[in-house]
C-alpha positions as CSV (number, residue, x, y, z in Angstrom):
1,M,127.3,87.7,75.5
2,D,124.0,88.1,77.4
3,Y,123.8,89.3,81.0
4,L,121.1,88.4,83.5
5,F,120.2,90.9,86.2
6,L,118.4,90.0,89.4
7,L,116.5,93.2,90.2
8,S,115.7,94.5,93.6
9,G,112.2,93.7,94.7
10,E,111.8,97.1,96.4
11,N,111.2,99.0,93.2
12,E,111.4,96.9,90.0
13,S,110.6,99.7,87.6
14,L,113.4,101.9,89.1
15,A,115.9,99.0,88.9
16,K,114.9,98.3,85.3
17,E,115.3,101.9,84.3
18,E,118.6,102.2,86.0
19,I,120.0,99.3,83.9
20,L,118.5,100.5,80.7
21,S,119.7,104.1,81.1
22,L,123.3,102.9,81.9
23,S,123.5,100.2,79.1
24,N,121.3,101.7,76.4
25,P,120.6,98.3,74.9
26,K,118.9,97.8,71.5
27,D,116.8,95.0,73.0
28,Y,116.1,93.5,76.4
29,K,113.8,90.9,78.0
30,Q,112.1,91.1,81.4
31,D,110.2,88.6,83.5
32,N,109.3,89.9,86.9
33,R,112.6,90.5,88.7
34,I,114.8,89.1,85.9
35,L,116.1,91.4,83.2
36,I,118.3,90.2,80.3
37,T,120.3,92.4,78.0
38,N,123.4,91.9,75.8
39,K,125.1,95.2,76.5
40,K,128.1,95.4,78.8
41,F,128.7,98.5,80.9
42,D,130.1,99.6,84.3
43,F,128.1,97.3,86.6
44,D,129.6,99.0,89.7
45,R,127.1,101.9,89.4
46,L,124.0,99.7,89.9
47,A,122.2,100.3,93.2
48,F,118.9,98.4,92.7
49,T,120.3,95.1,91.4
50,H,121.0,92.1,93.6
51,G,123.0,90.1,91.2
52,I,124.6,90.1,87.7
53,Y,125.2,86.8,85.8
54,N,126.5,85.7,82.4
55,L,123.7,83.9,80.6
56,I,125.2,80.8,79.2
57,F,122.2,79.2,77.6
58,S,118.4,79.4,77.5
59,C,115.8,76.8,76.5
60,K,112.3,75.7,77.1
61,P,111.6,74.0,80.5
62,N,110.7,70.7,78.8
63,E,114.1,70.7,76.9
64,L,116.3,71.4,79.9
65,E,117.1,67.9,80.9
66,V,118.2,66.9,77.3
67,F,120.1,70.2,76.9
68,I,122.1,69.6,80.1
69,K,122.9,66.0,79.1
70,E,124.2,67.1,75.7
71,T,126.2,70.0,76.9
72,N,129.8,69.5,78.1
73,F,130.2,72.0,80.9
């Protein structure tokens, strides 16, 4: 399962390094204040993260409406 982290805007690089050092993932993706990784760890130790979410799907913006209609939530 992938996890999406909403990083603090105060110091994005510190927030990113905090997550990467605690999770030690093989791969991650980052776009501004969003960081995605597939490694689970003790989330209670994060200080520079505003939110942690399960990433249930991803798609291109132009495919979003079709994807939502075809998915049974």
